[in-house]
ZALUM-117509 format. One record per atom (N, C-alpha, C): residue number from 1; residue in one letter; atom name; x, y negated, z negated. Coordinates in pm, 1 decimal, decimal comma. Layout:
BEGIN
+-----+-----+------+----------+----------+----------+
!   n ! res ! atom !        x !        y !        z !
+-----+-----+------+----------+----------+----------+
! NUM !   A !   CA !        X !        Y !        Z !
...
+-----+-----+------+----------+----------+----------+
***
This chain:
BEGIN
+-----+-----+------+----------+----------+----------+
!   n ! res ! atom !        x !        y !        z !
+-----+-----+------+----------+----------+----------+
!   1 !   M !    N !  -2934,5 !   4741,6 ! -38429,7 !
!   1 !   M !   CA !  -3022,5 !   4696,1 ! -38534,6 !
!   1 !   M !    C !  -3152,3 !   4647,4 ! -38472,4 !
!   2 !   A !    N !  -3263,2 !   4701,5 ! -38516,4 !
!   2 !   A !   CA !  -3393,3 !   4667,5 ! -38460,8 !
!   2 !   A !    C !  -3450,1 !   4544,0 ! -38529,5 !
!   3 !   S !    N !  -3513,0 !   4458,1 ! -38450,4 !
!   3 !   S !   CA !  -3576,5 !   4341,1 ! -38508,8 !
!   3 !   S !    C !  -3720,0 !   4374,3 ! -38545,4 !
!   4 !   S !    N !  -3771,7 !   4310,0 ! -38646,6 !
!   4 !   S !   CA !  -3906,1 !   4341,7 ! -38693,5 !
!   4 !   S !    C !  -4014,1 !   4263,1 ! -38619,9 !
!   5 !   G !    N !  -3978,7 !   4153,2 ! -38553,7 !
!   5 !   G !   CA !  -4080,1 !   4070,9 ! -38489,7 !
!   5 !   G !    C !  -4074,6 !   4075,0 ! -38337,7 !
!   6 !   G !    N !  -4003,1 !   4170,4 ! -38281,1 !
!   6 !   G !   CA !  -3987,6 !   4175,7 ! -38136,5 !
!   6 !   G !    C !  -4111,2 !   4227,4 ! -38065,6 !
!   7 !   A !    N !  -4108,5 !   4213,8 ! -37935,0 !
!   7 !   A !   CA !  -4218,7 !   4262,6 ! -37853,0 !
!   7 !   A !    C !  -4218,2 !   4415,0 ! -37849,5 !
!   8 !   V !    N !  -4335,7 !   4473,7 ! -37847,3 !
!   8 !   V !   CA !  -4348,7 !   4618,6 ! -37838,7 !
!   8 !   V !    C !  -4404,8 !   4653,8 ! -37701,9 !
!   9 !   P !    N !  -4372,9 !   4771,1 ! -37651,3 !
!   9 !   P !   CA !  -4431,0 !   4812,1 ! -37523,1 !
!   9 !   P !    C !  -4583,9 !   4815,8 ! -37532,5 !
!  10 !   F !    N !  -4651,0 !   4786,6 ! -37420,6 !
!  10 !   F !   CA !  -4797,2 !   4777,8 ! -37424,4 !
!  10 !   F !    C !  -4862,5 !   4910,7 ! -37457,1 !
!  11 !   W !    N !  -4798,7 !   5025,3 ! -37419,4 !
!  11 !   W !   CA !  -4857,9 !   5154,5 ! -37452,9 !
!  11 !   W !    C !  -4855,0 !   5177,8 ! -37602,7 !
!  12 !   R !    N !  -4751,0 !   5126,8 ! -37669,0 !
!  12 !   R !   CA !  -4741,7 !   5139,9 ! -37814,8 !
!  12 !   R !    C !  -4843,6 !   5047,2 ! -37881,6 !
!  13 !   A !    N !  -4858,7 !   4924,9 ! -37827,4 !
!  13 !   A !   CA !  -4954,7 !   4830,0 ! -37883,1 !
!  13 !   A !    C !  -5096,9 !   4882,5 ! -37867,5 !
!  14 !   A !    N !  -5121,5 !   4963,5 ! -37763,7 !
!  14 !   A !   CA !  -5254,1 !   5021,7 ! -37742,3 !
!  14 !   A !    C !  -5278,0 !   5144,5 ! -37829,8 !
!  15 !   G !    N !  -5176,6 !   5185,6 ! -37906,2 !
!  15 !   G !   CA !  -5192,7 !   5299,1 ! -37997,0 !
!  15 !   G !    C !  -5167,5 !   5433,1 ! -37931,5 !
!  16 !   M !    N !  -5094,7 !   5434,7 ! -37818,6 !
!  16 !   M !   CA !  -5064,6 !   5559,1 ! -37747,5 !
!  16 !   M !    C !  -4920,9 !   5600,4 ! -37770,2 !
!  17 !   T !    N !  -4894,6 !   5727,4 ! -37747,8 !
!  17 !   T !   CA !  -4756,7 !   5773,7 ! -37742,5 !
!  17 !   T !    C !  -4708,3 !   5761,1 ! -37598,3 !
!  18 !   Y !    N !  -4577,8 !   5763,9 ! -37579,2 !
!  18 !   Y !   CA !  -4524,0 !   5752,2 ! -37444,6 !
!  18 !   Y !    C !  -4563,8 !   5871,6 ! -37358,8 !
!  19 !   V !    N !  -4570,4 !   5989,9 ! -37417,7 !
!  19 !   V !   CA !  -4609,4 !   6109,7 ! -37342,4 !
!  19 !   V !    C !  -4753,0 !   6095,8 ! -37291,9 !
!  20 !   R !    N !  -4842,1 !   6048,9 ! -37374,9 !
!  20 !   R !   CA !  -4981,8 !   6028,0 ! -37334,2 !
!  20 !   R !    C !  -4989,9 !   5924,4 ! -37221,9 !
!  21 !   Y !    N !  -4916,2 !   5813,3 ! -37236,4 !
!  21 !   Y !   CA !  -4913,4 !   5708,7 ! -37135,0 !
!  21 !   Y !    C !  -4860,3 !   5762,1 ! -37002,3 !
!  22 !   S !    N !  -4751,9 !   5837,4 ! -37006,1 !
!  22 !   S !   CA !  -4693,7 !   5889,3 ! -36882,0 !
!  22 !   S !    C !  -4784,9 !   5993,8 ! -36817,4 !
!  23 !   N !    N !  -4856,5 !   6072,9 ! -36896,7 !
!  23 !   N !   CA !  -4952,4 !   6168,9 ! -36841,2 !
!  23 !   N !    C !  -5068,8 !   6098,5 ! -36771,8 !
!  24 !   I !    N !  -5116,5 !   5990,2 ! -36828,8 !
!  24 !   I !   CA !  -5224,2 !   5913,1 ! -36766,6 !
!  24 !   I !    C !  -5176,9 !   5853,0 ! -36634,9 !
!  25 !   C !    N !  -5056,7 !   5796,2 ! -36634,3 !
!  25 !   C !   CA !  -5001,5 !   5738,6 ! -36511,4 !
!  25 !   C !    C !  -4984,3 !   5845,4 ! -36403,6 !
!  26 !   A !    N !  -4931,5 !   5960,6 ! -36439,2 !
!  26 !   A !   CA !  -4911,7 !   6068,7 ! -36342,3 !
!  26 !   A !    C !  -5045,1 !   6117,3 ! -36286,8 !
!  27 !   S !    N !  -5145,7 !   6126,2 ! -36371,7 !
!  27 !   S !   CA !  -5277,7 !   6169,6 ! -36326,3 !
!  27 !   S !    C !  -5337,1 !   6069,1 ! -36228,1 !
!  28 !   L !    N !  -5321,5 !   5940,7 ! -36254,9 !
!  28 !   L !   CA !  -5372,5 !   5837,8 ! -36164,2 !
!  28 !   L !    C !  -5301,1 !   5841,7 ! -36029,6 !
!  29 !   V !    N !  -5171,2 !   5862,9 ! -36030,5 !
!  29 !   V !   CA !  -5095,7 !   5871,9 ! -35905,1 !
!  29 !   V !    C !  -5141,2 !   5993,6 ! -35825,0 !
!  30 !   R !    N !  -5161,3 !   6107,6 ! -35890,7 !
!  30 !   R !   CA !  -5207,6 !   6227,8 ! -35820,9 !
!  30 !   R !    C !  -5343,9 !   6205,4 ! -35755,5 !
!  31 !   Q !    N !  -5432,9 !   6133,5 ! -35824,3 !
!  31 !   Q !   CA !  -5566,3 !   6109,5 ! -35770,9 !
!  31 !   Q !    C !  -5565,1 !   6012,8 ! -35653,0 !
!  32 !   C !    N !  -5461,8 !   5931,3 ! -35639,8 !
!  32 !   C !   CA !  -5452,2 !   5834,5 ! -35530,4 !
!  32 !   C !    C !  -5390,7 !   5893,6 ! -35403,7 !
!  33 !   L !    N !  -5334,8 !   6012,6 ! -35410,6 !
!  33 !   L !   CA !  -5270,9 !   6072,5 ! -35293,7 !
!  33 !   L !    C !  -5373,5 !   6117,0 ! -35191,1 !
!  34 !   K !    N !  -5330,3 !   6121,7 ! -35064,1 !
!  34 !   K !   CA !  -5414,7 !   6173,2 ! -34956,1 !
!  34 !   K !    C !  -5392,6 !   6323,0 ! -34944,3 !
!  35 !   E !    N !  -5490,5 !   6389,8 ! -34882,5 !
!  35 !   E !   CA !  -5477,0 !   6533,6 ! -34858,2 !
!  35 !   E !    C !  -5369,7 !   6556,4 ! -34753,8 !
!  36 !   P !    N !  -5294,9 !   6662,2 ! -34754,6 !
!  36 !   P !   CA !  -5297,2 !   6779,8 ! -34842,1 !
!  36 !   P !    C !  -5213,8 !   6762,5 ! -34968,1 !
!  37 !   Y !    N !  -5149,9 !   6645,3 ! -34982,7 !
!  37 !   Y !   CA !  -5061,4 !   6622,8 ! -35097,6 !
!  37 !   Y !    C !  -5138,1 !   6618,8 ! -35228,6 !
!  38 !   R !    N !  -5261,8 !   6569,9 ! -35223,4 !
!  38 !   R !   CA !  -5341,9 !   6560,9 ! -35345,1 !
!  38 !   R !    C !  -5370,7 !   6699,2 ! -35402,9 !
!  39 !   S !    N !  -5417,6 !   6790,9 ! -35321,2 !
!  39 !   S !   CA !  -5450,8 !   6924,6 ! -35372,3 !
!  39 !   S !    C !  -5326,0 !   6997,8 ! -35420,5 !
!  40 !   E !    N !  -5213,2 !   6975,0 ! -35354,2 !
!  40 !   E !   CA !  -5087,6 !   7036,6 ! -35400,4 !
!  40 !   E !    C !  -5047,5 !   6983,1 ! -35537,3 !
!  41 !   S !    N !  -5056,7 !   6851,9 ! -35554,1 !
!  41 !   S !   CA !  -5014,8 !   6792,6 ! -35681,1 !
!  41 !   S !    C !  -5112,9 !   6824,8 ! -35793,3 !
!  42 !   L !    N !  -5242,8 !   6832,7 ! -35761,9 !
!  42 !   L !   CA !  -5341,1 !   6867,8 ! -35864,9 !
!  42 !   L !    C !  -5321,9 !   7010,9 ! -35914,1 !
!  43 !   S !    N !  -5272,0 !   7098,9 ! -35825,3 !
!  43 !   S !   CA !  -5247,1 !   7236,5 ! -35868,9 !
!  43 !   S !    C !  -5130,5 !   7243,5 ! -35967,5 !
!  44 !   R !    N !  -5044,3 !   7142,1 ! -35966,1 !
!  44 !   R !   CA !  -4930,8 !   7139,1 ! -36059,3 !
!  44 !   R !    C !  -4969,0 !   7092,7 ! -36198,9 !
!  45 !   E !    N !  -5090,7 !   7041,6 ! -36215,8 !
!  45 !   E !   CA !  -5135,3 !   7000,6 ! -36348,6 !
!  45 !   E !    C !  -5159,0 !   7119,2 ! -36440,5 !
!  46 !   K !    N !  -5176,6 !   7236,2 ! -36382,8 !
!  46 !   K !   CA !  -5202,0 !   7355,7 ! -36462,4 !
!  46 !   K !    C !  -5074,1 !   7395,9 ! -36535,8 !
!  47 !   V !    N !  -5086,8 !   7423,1 ! -36664,0 !
!  47 !   V !   CA !  -4972,5 !   7457,2 ! -36748,0 !
!  47 !   V !    C !  -4987,7 !   7600,9 ! -36795,9 !
!  48 !   H !    N !  -4882,2 !   7679,4 ! -36782,3 !
!  48 !   H !   CA !  -4881,6 !   7817,3 ! -36831,0 !
!  48 !   H !    C !  -4783,1 !   7828,1 ! -36947,1 !
!  49 !   F !    N !  -4822,2 !   7899,8 ! -37050,5 !
!  49 !   F !   CA !  -4732,7 !   7923,5 ! -37162,9 !
!  49 !   F !    C !  -4764,8 !   8059,1 ! -37223,7 !
!  50 !   S !    N !  -4669,9 !   8113,5 ! -37297,1 !
!  50 !   S !   CA !  -4692,2 !   8243,2 ! -37359,9 !
!  50 !   S !    C !  -4691,1 !   8227,3 ! -37511,7 !
!  51 !   V !    N !  -4771,9 !   8307,6 ! -37576,6 !
!  51 !   V !   CA !  -4783,8 !   8305,7 ! -37721,8 !
!  51 !   V !    C !  -4752,7 !   8445,3 ! -37773,7 !
!  52 !   S !    N !  -4660,7 !   8454,2 ! -37868,9 !
!  52 !   S !   CA !  -4626,7 !   8582,4 ! -37931,1 !
!  52 !   S !    C !  -4651,2 !   8572,9 ! -38080,6 !
!  53 !   K !    N !  -4725,4 !   8666,8 ! -38133,6 !
!  53 !   K !   CA !  -4743,8 !   8674,2 ! -38278,0 !
!  53 !   K !    C !  -4631,5 !   8759,5 ! -38335,3 !
!  54 !   W !    N !  -4585,6 !   8721,4 ! -38452,7 !
!  54 !   W !   CA !  -4479,0 !   8795,5 ! -38519,2 !
!  54 !   W !    C !  -4538,8 !   8873,9 ! -38634,7 !
!  55 !   V !    N !  -4508,4 !   9004,4 ! -38639,4 !
!  55 !   V !   CA !  -4555,1 !   9091,4 ! -38746,5 !
!  55 !   V !    C !  -4433,9 !   9167,7 ! -38799,9 !
!  56 !   D !    N !  -4412,9 !   9159,8 ! -38928,9 !
!  56 !   D !   CA !  -4300,5 !   9227,1 ! -38995,5 !
!  56 !   D !    C !  -4166,3 !   9190,3 ! -38932,2 !
!  57 !   G !    N !  -4150,4 !   9064,4 ! -38894,8 !
!  57 !   G !   CA !  -4023,4 !   9016,6 ! -38840,9 !
!  57 !   G !    C !  -3997,9 !   9053,1 ! -38696,0 !
!  58 !   K !    N !  -4096,7 !   9110,7 ! -38626,9 !
!  58 !   K !   CA !  -4079,6 !   9148,9 ! -38487,0 !
!  58 !   K !    C !  -4192,5 !   9089,1 ! -38403,2 !
!  59 !   P !    N !  -4159,1 !   9041,2 ! -38282,4 !
!  59 !   P !   CA !  -4265,2 !   8983,1 ! -38198,6 !
!  59 !   P !    C !  -4351,2 !   9091,5 ! -38134,4 !
!  60 !   E !    N !  -4481,2 !   9064,2 ! -38128,0 !
!  60 !   E !   CA !  -4570,6 !   9153,4 ! -38055,6 !
!  60 !   E !    C !  -4566,8 !   9116,2 ! -37908,2 !
!  61 !   K !    N !  -4642,8 !   9187,8 ! -37826,0 !
!  61 !   K !   CA !  -4645,9 !   9160,1 ! -37683,1 !
!  61 !   K !    C !  -4698,0 !   9018,6 ! -37658,5 !
!  62 !   P !    N !  -4625,8 !   8938,7 ! -37577,7 !
!  62 !   P !   CA !  -4671,6 !   8801,3 ! -37553,2 !
!  62 !   P !    C !  -4798,3 !   8796,7 ! -37468,6 !
!  63 !   V !    N !  -4879,5 !   8696,4 ! -37495,3 !
!  63 !   V !   CA !  -5002,2 !   8673,0 ! -37421,1 !
!  63 !   V !    C !  -4983,0 !   8545,3 ! -37340,5 !
!  64 !   I !    N !  -5006,4 !   8552,0 ! -37209,4 !
!  64 !   I !   CA !  -4989,8 !   8435,1 ! -37123,7 !
!  64 !   I !    C !  -5120,2 !   8356,8 ! -37121,6 !
!  65 !   E !    N !  -5110,6 !   8229,2 ! -37154,9 !
!  65 !   E !   CA !  -5226,0 !   8140,2 ! -37159,9 !
!  65 !   E !    C !  -5214,8 !   8037,8 ! -37047,0 !
!  66 !   S !    N !  -5327,0 !   7984,0 ! -37006,4 !
!  66 !   S !   CA !  -5330,9 !   7877,3 ! -36907,1 !
!  66 !   S !    C !  -5404,6 !   7758,5 ! -36966,1 !
!  67 !   L !    N !  -5360,3 !   7640,4 ! -36930,6 !
!  67 !   L !   CA !  -5421,9 !   7519,0 ! -36977,6 !
!  67 !   L !    C !  -5428,0 !   7421,6 ! -36861,2 !
!  68 !   I !    N !  -5545,8 !   7371,6 ! -36832,7 !
!  68 !   I !   CA !  -5561,2 !   7270,1 ! -36728,0 !
!  68 !   I !    C !  -5578,5 !   7137,6 ! -36796,4 !
!  69 !   V !    N !  -5489,4 !   7045,5 ! -36766,1 !
!  69 !   V !   CA !  -5490,5 !   6915,6 ! -36829,3 !
!  69 !   V !    C !  -5570,3 !   6818,5 ! -36743,3 !
!  70 !   A !    N !  -5679,2 !   6767,3 ! -36797,8 !
!  70 !   A !   CA !  -5759,2 !   6666,9 ! -36728,3 !
!  70 !   A !    C !  -5765,0 !   6545,9 ! -36819,7 !
!  71 !   L !    N !  -5689,0 !   6443,7 ! -36787,0 !
!  71 !   L !   CA !  -5677,5 !   6329,7 ! -36877,2 !
!  71 !   L !    C !  -5766,2 !   6212,1 ! -36838,7 !
!  72 !   V !    N !  -5766,7 !   6178,6 ! -36711,1 !
!  72 !   V !   CA !  -5833,6 !   6056,0 ! -36669,9 !
!  72 !   V !    C !  -5923,7 !   6085,1 ! -36551,3 !
!  73 !   S !    N !  -6040,8 !   6029,3 ! -36554,1 !
!  73 !   S !   CA !  -6131,4 !   6038,9 ! -36441,0 !
!  73 !   S !    C !  -6160,2 !   5898,7 ! -36390,7 !
!  74 !   L !    N !  -6151,8 !   5877,6 ! -36260,5 !
!  74 !   L !   CA !  -6176,2 !   5745,9 ! -36203,6 !
!  74 !   L !    C !  -6322,3 !   5723,3 ! -36170,5 !
!  75 !   D !    N !  -6409,8 !   5819,9 ! -36197,5 !
!  75 !   D !   CA !  -6551,6 !   5806,1 ! -36167,0 !
!  75 !   D !    C !  -6619,1 !   5706,6 ! -36257,8 !
+-----+-----+------+----------+----------+----------+
***
C-alpha cells in the first residue's frame, strides 16, 4: 500500500522519468572517462533500429535507421 505523503525520488520531483535520469547519468560517466575508454564508450551511444511498413497485412523490406543520442553537454 503506497502512502500519499511519502518522499519521492529526486528525479521524479524534478519532473523526469527514470529512463531520462539514467541516460543523463550514463552520459556524464562516459564523458568523465579517460582515453581510450571514452571513445569506446561514446561509440556505444549510437542506437540502430529497423523500421518496417506494413501494407495489406505484410511487412515491406525493413529500413535500418541510426540515432545518436546526445543528452548532456558539460561545456
